[in-house]
C-alpha positions as CSV (number, residue, x, y, z in Angstrom):
1,M,-31.9,-12.7,9.9
2,T,-32.8,-10.1,12.5
3,I,-30.6,-7.3,13.8
4,A,-30.3,-9.1,17.1
5,G,-28.9,-12.1,15.3
6,L,-26.1,-10.1,13.5
7,N,-22.6,-10.8,14.6
8,L,-21.1,-7.3,14.8
9,I,-17.7,-8.4,16.3
10,P,-15.9,-8.7,13.0
11,A,-16.7,-5.1,12.1
12,L,-15.9,-3.8,15.6
13,P,-12.6,-2.1,14.5
14,E,-14.3,-0.2,11.6
15,T,-17.2,0.8,14.0
16,F,-14.7,2.1,16.5
17,L,-12.9,4.1,13.8
18,L,-16.1,5.7,12.6
19,C,-17.0,6.7,16.2
20,A,-13.4,8.0,16.8
21,V,-13.4,10.2,13.7
22,S,-16.8,11.6,14.6
23,V,-15.6,12.5,18.1
24,L,-12.4,14.0,16.6
25,L,-14.4,16.3,14.3
26,L,-16.7,17.4,17.1
27,A,-13.8,18.0,19.5
28,D,-12.2,20.2,16.9
29,L,-15.0,22.7,17.3
30,F,-14.1,23.2,21.0
31,I,-10.3,22.9,20.9
32,K,-8.4,26.2,20.9
33,E,-5.9,26.9,18.2
34,N,-2.9,26.5,20.4
35,S,-4.1,23.1,21.6
36,K,-4.5,21.5,18.2
37,V,-1.8,19.0,19.1
38,L,-4.6,17.2,20.9
39,L,-5.9,16.2,17.5
40,L,-2.7,14.4,16.8
41,G,-2.7,12.7,20.1
42,G,-6.4,11.7,19.6
43,S,-5.7,10.3,16.1
44,L,-2.7,8.3,17.3
45,L,-4.7,6.9,20.2
46,A,-7.6,6.0,17.8
47,V,-5.3,4.1,15.5
48,L,-3.6,2.2,18.4
49,V,-7.0,1.3,19.9
50,A,-8.3,0.1,16.5
51,V,-5.2,-2.1,16.0
52,G,-5.8,-3.4,19.5
53,I,-9.4,-4.3,18.7
54,V,-8.3,-6.0,15.5
55,L,-5.9,-8.2,17.5
56,N,-8.5,-8.8,20.2
57,V,-11.3,-10.0,17.8
58,S,-8.9,-12.0,15.6
59,S,-9.6,-15.6,15.1
60,D,-7.8,-18.6,13.5
61,N,-11.1,-19.6,11.9
62,I,-13.0,-17.8,9.1
63,I,-16.0,-15.9,10.5
64,Y,-18.6,-14.5,8.1
65,T,-21.2,-11.8,9.0
66,F,-23.7,-9.5,7.3
67,H,-25.0,-12.3,5.1
68,H,-21.5,-13.4,4.1
69,M,-20.7,-9.8,2.9
70,Y,-18.0,-9.4,5.5
71,V,-15.3,-11.8,6.6
72,L,-12.9,-12.0,9.5
73,D,-10.0,-14.3,8.7
74,P,-6.2,-14.4,9.5
75,L,-5.3,-12.6,6.3
76,S,-7.6,-9.7,7.0
77,T,-6.3,-9.5,10.6
78,L,-2.7,-9.4,9.4
79,M,-3.3,-6.7,6.8
80,K,-5.4,-4.6,9.2
81,V,-2.6,-4.6,11.8
82,V,0.1,-3.8,9.2
83,S,-2.0,-0.9,7.7
84,G,-2.8,0.4,11.1
85,I,0.8,0.4,12.2
86,T,1.8,2.1,8.9
87,V,-0.8,4.9,9.4
88,F,0.4,5.3,13.0
89,F,4.0,5.9,11.8
90,I,2.8,8.2,9.1
91,L,1.0,10.4,11.6
92,V,4.1,10.5,13.8
93,Y,6.3,11.5,10.9
94,S,4.0,14.0,9.4
95,H,3.3,16.2,12.5
96,G,6.3,18.5,11.9
97,Y,5.7,18.7,8.1
98,V,2.0,19.5,8.3
99,S,2.7,22.2,11.0
100,D,5.3,23.9,8.7
101,K,3.0,23.7,5.7
102,A,-0.1,25.1,7.5
103,L,-1.9,21.8,7.0
104,F,-2.2,21.0,10.7
105,K,-6.0,20.8,10.7
106,S,-8.6,18.3,11.8
107,E,-9.5,17.5,8.2
108,Y,-6.1,16.0,7.7
109,Y,-6.4,13.5,10.6
110,A,-10.1,12.8,9.9
111,L,-9.3,11.9,6.3
112,M,-6.4,9.7,7.3
113,L,-8.6,7.8,9.7
114,F,-11.5,7.5,7.2
115,A,-9.0,6.2,4.7
116,L,-7.8,3.6,7.2
117,M,-11.4,2.6,7.7
118,G,-11.8,2.2,4.0
119,I,-8.7,-0.1,4.0
120,F,-10.2,-2.2,6.8
121,V,-13.5,-2.6,4.9
122,M,-11.6,-3.6,1.7
123,V,-9.5,-6.3,3.3
124,S,-12.5,-7.8,5.1
125,A,-15.0,-7.5,2.3
126,N,-16.3,-10.8,0.9
127,N,-18.8,-9.3,-1.5
128,F,-18.2,-7.2,-4.6
129,L,-20.6,-4.5,-3.2
130,A,-18.8,-4.3,0.1
131,M,-15.4,-4.2,-1.7
132,Y,-16.6,-1.3,-3.8
133,V,-17.9,0.7,-0.8
134,G,-14.5,0.2,0.9
135,L,-12.7,1.2,-2.2
136,E,-14.6,4.4,-2.7
137,L,-14.2,5.4,0.9
138,L,-10.5,5.0,0.6
139,S,-10.3,6.6,-2.8
140,L,-12.4,9.7,-2.0
141,C,-10.3,10.4,1.1
142,S,-7.1,9.9,-0.9
143,Y,-8.2,12.5,-3.6
144,A,-9.0,15.0,-0.8
145,L,-5.7,14.4,0.9
146,V,-3.7,15.0,-2.3
147,A,-5.5,18.3,-2.9
148,L,-5.5,19.4,0.8
149,D,-2.9,22.1,0.2
150,R,-5.4,24.3,-1.7
151,D,-2.8,27.2,-2.1
152,S,-0.5,24.9,-4.1
153,V,-1.2,24.7,-7.8
154,K,0.9,21.5,-8.0
155,S,-1.2,19.8,-5.2
156,T,-4.5,20.9,-6.7
157,E,-3.5,19.7,-10.1
158,A,-2.4,16.3,-8.7
159,G,-5.6,16.0,-6.8
160,M,-7.7,16.7,-9.9
161,K,-5.7,14.3,-12.0
162,Y,-5.9,11.6,-9.4
163,F,-9.7,12.1,-9.0
164,V,-10.4,12.0,-12.8
165,L,-8.3,8.9,-13.5
166,G,-9.3,7.2,-10.2
167,A,-13.0,7.7,-11.1
168,L,-12.3,6.1,-14.5
169,A,-10.6,3.1,-12.9
170,S,-13.5,2.8,-10.4
171,G,-15.9,2.9,-13.3
172,M,-14.0,0.0,-15.0
173,L,-14.1,-2.0,-11.8
174,L,-17.8,-1.4,-11.3
175,Y,-18.5,-2.3,-14.9
176,G,-16.4,-5.5,-14.5
177,M,-18.3,-6.4,-11.3
178,S,-21.6,-5.8,-13.0
179,L,-20.7,-8.1,-15.9
180,V,-19.6,-10.8,-13.4
181,Y,-22.9,-10.4,-11.6
182,G,-24.7,-10.7,-14.9
183,G,-22.9,-13.9,-15.6
184,T,-23.2,-15.5,-12.2
185,K,-26.3,-13.8,-10.6
186,T,-24.4,-13.1,-7.4
187,L,-21.9,-10.7,-5.9
188,D,-20.7,-13.0,-3.2
189,V,-17.1,-14.1,-3.6
190,N,-17.7,-17.7,-2.6
191,A,-20.9,-18.0,-4.6
192,I,-19.2,-16.7,-7.7
193,A,-16.5,-19.3,-7.4
194,S,-19.2,-22.1,-6.9
195,A,-21.2,-20.9,-9.9
196,L,-18.2,-21.0,-12.2
197,S,-16.9,-24.4,-11.0
198,G,-20.4,-25.8,-11.3
199,N,-20.9,-24.6,-14.9
200,E,-23.9,-22.6,-13.8
201,A,-22.5,-19.3,-15.1
202,N,-22.3,-17.5,-18.4
203,T,-18.5,-17.7,-18.7
204,T,-18.3,-15.5,-21.8
205,L,-19.9,-12.6,-19.9
206,V,-17.6,-13.2,-16.8
207,K,-14.5,-13.3,-19.0
208,V,-15.4,-9.9,-20.5
209,G,-16.0,-8.6,-17.0
210,L,-12.6,-10.1,-15.9
211,V,-10.8,-7.8,-18.4
212,F,-12.3,-4.7,-16.8
213,L,-11.6,-6.0,-13.3
214,V,-8.0,-6.6,-14.1
215,A,-7.6,-3.1,-15.7
216,G,-9.2,-1.5,-12.7
217,L,-7.1,-3.4,-10.2
218,A,-3.9,-2.6,-12.2
219,F,-4.8,1.1,-11.9
220,K,-5.3,0.9,-8.2
221,L,-1.9,-0.8,-7.8
222,G,-0.2,1.6,-10.2
223,A,0.8,-1.2,-12.6
224,V,1.9,-0.6,-16.2
225,P,0.2,0.5,-18.5
226,F,-2.2,2.1,-16.0
227,H,0.6,3.8,-14.1
228,M,0.9,7.3,-15.5
229,W,-0.9,8.9,-12.6
230,V,1.6,7.6,-10.1
231,P,4.6,9.9,-10.6
232,D,2.5,13.0,-11.1
233,V,0.4,12.4,-8.0
234,Y,3.4,11.4,-5.9
235,H,5.2,14.5,-7.0
236,G,2.3,16.9,-6.6
237,A,0.9,15.7,-3.3
238,P,2.2,17.1,0.0
239,T,5.0,14.8,1.0
240,S,3.2,13.5,4.1
241,V,0.3,12.5,1.9
242,T,2.7,10.9,-0.6
243,V,3.9,8.7,2.2
244,F,0.4,7.5,2.8
245,I,-0.8,6.9,-0.8
246,S,2.5,5.0,-1.5
247,S,2.0,2.6,1.4
248,A,-1.2,1.6,3.2
249,P,-3.6,1.6,0.1
250,K,-1.3,-0.9,-1.6
251,I,-2.1,-3.4,1.1
252,A,-5.8,-3.0,0.5
253,S,-5.3,-3.3,-3.3
254,F,-3.3,-6.6,-2.8
255,V,-6.0,-8.2,-0.7
256,F,-8.7,-6.8,-3.1
257,M,-6.9,-8.4,-6.0
258,S,-6.4,-11.7,-4.2
259,R,-10.0,-12.1,-3.1
260,I,-11.4,-11.2,-6.6
261,L,-9.0,-13.3,-8.7
262,G,-7.9,-16.0,-6.3
263,Q,-11.1,-16.6,-4.4
264,A,-13.9,-15.6,-6.7
265,L,-12.4,-16.4,-10.1
266,P,-9.9,-19.3,-9.5
267,S,-11.5,-21.3,-12.3
268,L,-10.4,-18.6,-14.8
269,H,-6.8,-18.7,-13.7
270,G,-5.7,-19.5,-17.2
271,E,-7.1,-16.2,-18.4
272,W,-6.1,-13.8,-15.7
273,S,-2.7,-15.2,-15.1
274,Q,-1.7,-14.3,-18.6
275,M,-2.8,-10.7,-18.1
276,L,-1.1,-10.5,-14.7
277,M,2.2,-11.9,-16.2
278,V,2.2,-9.1,-18.8
279,L,1.3,-6.4,-16.2
280,G,3.9,-7.7,-13.8
281,V,6.8,-7.9,-16.2
282,L,6.0,-4.5,-17.8
283,S,5.7,-2.9,-14.4
284,V,9.2,-4.2,-13.3
285,A,10.7,-3.2,-16.7
286,I,9.1,0.3,-17.2
287,G,9.3,1.2,-13.5
288,N,13.0,0.4,-13.3
289,I,14.1,1.8,-16.7
290,T,12.2,5.0,-16.3
291,A,13.4,5.5,-12.7
292,V,17.0,5.7,-14.0
293,A,16.2,8.9,-15.9
294,Q,14.6,10.7,-13.0
295,T,16.3,13.6,-11.2
296,N,13.4,14.2,-8.8
297,L,13.5,12.0,-5.7
298,K,9.7,11.6,-5.3
299,R,9.3,10.7,-9.0
300,M,12.1,8.2,-8.7
301,L,10.5,6.6,-5.7
302,A,7.2,6.6,-7.6
303,Y,8.7,4.6,-10.5
304,S,10.4,2.4,-8.0
305,A,6.9,1.7,-6.5
306,I,5.6,0.7,-9.9
307,S,8.4,-1.9,-10.2
308,H,7.7,-3.2,-6.7
309,M,4.0,-3.6,-7.5
310,G,5.2,-5.7,-10.5
311,F,6.6,-8.2,-8.0
312,V,3.4,-8.3,-6.0
313,I,1.4,-9.0,-9.1
314,L,3.8,-11.8,-10.2
315,G,3.2,-13.5,-6.8
316,V,-0.5,-13.4,-7.3
317,M,-0.2,-14.6,-10.9
318,V,1.1,-17.9,-9.7
319,N,-2.2,-18.5,-7.9
320,S,-0.7,-20.9,-5.2
321,T,-0.4,-20.6,-1.5
322,Q,3.3,-20.0,-2.0
323,G,2.7,-17.2,-4.5
324,Y,0.1,-15.4,-2.3
325,S,2.4,-15.8,0.7
326,A,5.3,-14.4,-1.2
327,S,3.2,-11.4,-2.3
328,A,1.9,-10.9,1.2
329,F,5.4,-10.9,2.6
330,Y,6.5,-8.5,-0.2
331,I,3.8,-6.0,0.5
332,V,4.4,-6.0,4.3
333,T,8.1,-5.5,3.8
334,Y,7.5,-2.9,1.1
335,M,5.5,-0.9,3.8
336,V,8.6,-0.9,6.0
337,M,10.9,0.2,3.2
338,T,8.5,2.9,2.0
339,L,8.2,4.4,5.5
340,G,11.9,4.6,5.6
341,G,12.4,6.1,2.1
342,F,9.6,8.7,2.2
343,G,10.2,9.3,5.9
344,L,13.7,10.6,5.0
345,V,12.2,12.8,2.2
346,L,9.7,14.1,4.7
347,L,12.5,14.8,7.2
348,L,14.6,16.7,4.8
349,S,11.6,18.8,3.6
350,R,10.8,20.2,7.0
351,S,13.2,23.1,7.1
352,G,11.1,25.4,4.9
353,Y,11.6,23.8,1.5
354,E,10.7,20.6,-0.3
355,A,13.8,18.4,-0.6
356,E,12.6,16.7,-3.7
357,E,15.7,16.6,-6.0
358,L,18.3,13.9,-5.9
359,S,20.9,16.7,-5.6
360,D,19.4,17.5,-2.2
361,L,20.9,14.3,-0.9
362,K,24.5,15.3,-1.8
363,G,26.8,15.0,1.2
364,L,24.0,13.7,3.5
365,A,26.7,11.6,5.3
366,Q,28.6,14.8,6.2
367,R,25.5,16.5,7.5
368,S,24.0,13.5,9.4
369,P,25.8,10.2,9.4
370,L,22.8,8.6,11.2
371,F,20.3,9.5,8.6
372,A,22.7,8.7,5.8
373,G,23.1,5.2,7.4
374,V,19.3,4.8,7.4
375,L,19.2,5.9,3.7
376,L,21.9,3.3,2.9
377,V,19.9,0.5,4.5
378,V,16.6,1.5,2.8
379,M,18.2,1.8,-0.6
380,F,20.0,-1.5,-0.3
381,S,16.8,-3.2,0.7
382,M,14.8,-1.7,-2.2
383,A,17.6,-2.8,-4.5
384,G,17.3,-6.3,-3.1
385,I,20.8,-6.6,-1.8
386,P,21.3,-9.7,0.5
387,S,21.1,-9.3,4.3
388,T,18.2,-6.9,3.9
389,V,14.5,-7.8,3.9
390,G,14.1,-6.5,0.3
391,F,16.3,-9.4,-0.9
392,F,14.0,-12.0,0.7
393,G,10.9,-10.3,-0.7
394,K,12.2,-10.6,-4.2
395,F,13.6,-14.0,-3.6
396,S,10.3,-15.4,-2.2
397,V,8.4,-14.1,-5.2
398,L,10.9,-15.4,-7.7
399,T,10.9,-18.8,-6.0
400,S,7.2,-19.0,-6.3
401,V,7.4,-18.1,-10.0
402,L,10.1,-20.8,-10.5
403,A,8.0,-23.3,-8.7
404,S,5.2,-22.6,-11.2
405,G,7.5,-23.6,-14.1
406,N,8.1,-20.1,-15.4
407,A,11.9,-20.1,-15.3
408,T,12.4,-17.8,-18.2
409,L,10.1,-15.2,-16.6
410,A,12.1,-15.4,-13.4
411,I,15.4,-14.8,-15.3
412,I,13.9,-11.8,-17.1
413,V,12.7,-10.3,-13.9
414,V,16.1,-10.8,-12.2
415,L,17.9,-9.0,-15.1
416,L,15.4,-6.1,-14.9
417,S,16.0,-5.9,-11.2
418,V,19.7,-5.4,-11.9
419,I,18.8,-2.2,-13.8
420,G,16.9,-1.1,-10.7
421,A,19.9,-1.5,-8.5
422,Y,21.7,1.2,-10.5
423,Y,19.4,4.1,-9.4
424,Y,19.3,2.9,-5.8
425,L,23.1,2.8,-5.6
426,R,23.2,6.2,-7.3
427,V,21.3,7.7,-4.3
428,V,23.9,6.1,-1.9
429,K,26.7,7.5,-4.0
430,L,25.2,11.0,-3.8
431,A,24.8,10.8,0.0
432,F,28.2,9.3,0.8
433,F,30.7,10.4,-1.9
434,D,29.5,13.8,-3.1
435,E,30.2,17.1,-1.5
436,A,27.3,18.7,0.4
437,S,25.8,21.7,-1.3
438,T,24.7,23.1,2.1
439,D,25.8,22.8,5.6
440,A,22.4,23.5,7.1
441,A,21.6,21.3,10.1
442,I,18.9,18.7,9.7
443,V,16.2,19.4,12.2
444,S,14.5,16.3,13.6
445,T,12.5,15.4,16.7
446,P,13.7,12.6,18.9
447,C,10.6,10.7,18.0
448,T,11.4,10.9,14.2
449,K,15.0,10.0,14.8
450,V,14.0,6.9,16.9
451,T,11.4,5.9,14.4
452,L,13.8,6.0,11.4
453,V,16.4,4.1,13.3
454,L,13.8,1.4,14.3
455,I,12.8,1.1,10.6
456,A,16.5,0.6,9.6
457,V,17.0,-2.0,12.3
458,A,13.8,-3.8,11.3
459,I,14.9,-3.9,7.7
460,V,18.2,-5.5,8.7
461,A,16.7,-7.8,11.4
462,L,14.0,-9.1,9.0
463,G,16.7,-9.5,6.4
464,V,18.8,-11.7,8.7
465,L,15.9,-13.6,10.3
466,P,13.0,-13.4,7.8
467,Q,11.5,-16.8,8.6
468,R,9.1,-15.7,11.4
469,L,7.5,-13.1,9.2
470,L,7.4,-15.5,6.2
471,D,5.6,-18.1,8.4
472,I,3.1,-15.5,9.6
473,C,2.2,-14.5,6.0
474,S,2.1,-18.2,4.9
475,N,-0.1,-19.2,7.8
476,A,-2.5,-16.3,7.2
477,V,-2.8,-17.1,3.5
478,L,-3.2,-20.8,4.2
479,A,-5.9,-20.3,6.8
480,S,-7.8,-17.7,4.7
481,F,-7.6,-19.3,1.2
482,G,-7.9,-22.9,2.4
483,G,-4.6,-24.1,0.9
């Protein structure tokens, strides 16, 4: 195939982001210090245009390009839009925080946009090599973002820990991919599936590679027992970066896992479903039980994230359209809840100190009934209380598990979720029933206030009327995975 014959349209959003970041970095050389807000405006515009291009080039059909290394399908379109919107809100949130913490520099925005580009590449990759390139682009940007506050020992330590453990996980993934390549003689997702179904592969070698792949994927999702980096990195990173690493990269990891296990290795479902079942249940159990003992808000939300990833893994474990749809719905709604939860932490941290402890939430209702109301909605949704979208996320995953015949597993997960409800309701109790330890006013911009209210409204609206979003996720999975 010649260059003239290449279809570049599926990669247009990534190409645009690359150009936008380059322009942003060049522009930074000529922008005066008191005009740095232009960097924020440029970054927000770049994300919006990238999302617009994603929607413009979207297709109901599956389109391959670059010798089948890259794919444009409804699932990749959906996840690119969700991750783009997530990063947009994070940039809006973080402006005040990064200004207060002297992190308002072009590197912050450039790394955010490069990370978004890595997510786009990961969700559209149809070849192990392309997947790994996207993963490393995202990972390297994430390590740098975590350690961006170089004057903070906590941030630097978290960045170093994240880098070392992340490199170890990337090594496991790469080793697993190389073993699969050794067993099938190809790195193409569809060709691997064909080689295994046609008995043309060395299945022993592929199964050994599968173990390393699942271990690497579990690390990237922060699943037990590869979860120890999650609370330390969430705690040590600047809060605006914590919001990012707790949200958008999870989308990429979900699609990454679905393509590798569901599309490339469906014939080994019997092997990897057992591993995912253990990872999923342990993540829900350890995440919820450990979160109960936390007094630090960021660490509590980190363990909460581990339990939520357990649900995502259980949906993939089922290996059916219903299971993947449930996980896609869960990961999309988790983005909304995370933006709300960490957005409040970010908001409270802006007045010169890091509001990290649970005790910082005492009497929030007296200081700001509006933000206390947003906190109530977010915590109820994370706990899975009906009439919030979090309930339907858990319900859809458990329904898919029940449909696969694992009733005992579903009952165990429900019981473990009840434990999780305790620490979410404890947060609500602190905010509404305890006396405030300070009467300092909560400073917020109109933009932040409107954004948080919109998130709370979205959580309730999607909780009352979830069917439209469920249908979007289901149709995207059905069209991309071929039923």
